[in-house]
N, C-alpha and C positions, 0 to 999 in steps of 0.2 A: 755286617750284622754284629750284634753284640749289645753291650750296654755302655754306660759312661766310662767305667774303668776296666771293663773286660771287652776285648775285641775278638771277634770270631771270623775266621776266613775258612771257606770250604773249598776243597780241591778234590774232585772225584770221590774216593772213599776215605778221605782224610779231613779232619777238622783241626785247625790251628787256633788254639785259645791263648791269647796274649794278655798279660797283666799290664795295664797302662795306668799307673798311679805314681807319676813323677814326684820327687826326683829319684827315688830308690825302689819304686814298686812295692812299698810296704803294704802289709795285709791288715788293714783296719776292718772293722766289722762290716761296713758297707761293701768293701771290695770282696771280702770273703763270701758274703751272701750272694753277690753277683757271680762270683766264680763257682760257687756251689750250684746255683741255679743253671748256669751255662753247662756245666759238666753233666748234671743229672737230667738235663733236657734230652740228652742223647741216650739215656738209659733205657728208654722204651721204644727207640727207633732202630731201624736196621742200618741207618747211616749214623755215624761213620764207622769204618772198621778199625780206625785208630785215631787217637787224639794226641796232639803234641801240645804240651803246655810250655809256654815261653814268656819272657818278659820283654817289653819294648825298651829300647835304649841299651845302655851299657851294662845294666844290672838285671839279673833274672828277678830276684826279690830279696829285699833286706830282711824279710821275715815279718813277724808280728809288729804292729804299731804299739810300742811299749807305752807311750804316753796315754793312748786310749785305754789300754788294759788297766792302768791305774785308776782311771776315772769311770770306766764302764760299769754299770750295775750288772750286766750280763756279759762277762768277758768272752774273749774268743774261745777259750777252752770250754766254756759252758755251751757256746754255740756249736762247736764241733762235737761235743759229747751227745748232742741231740740227734745228730745225723746218722742214719743207718745206711750201710752200703747198699747200693742198688745195682747189682751185677746181673747181666742178662745170662740166661742159660742158652747154650748153643746146642 
């Protein structure tokens, strides 16, 4: 389960969300939107009790895709600034 650059594996009460954007799992706007959607998908559900965020391959993540930041009209920082936390009350 998951999307093109974000892979999701479910195990009992655990979700493993993996960034898969070779070669260095950089976070371009497309990958960030997929990651954001994958994480917030679980915000209104009882599953999972924990989420592990990891990267496929030898690198967790190289961080923001700097080339895209220079060219993007709406940079990654602008995208992240629009997102409000969605934490469940227990």
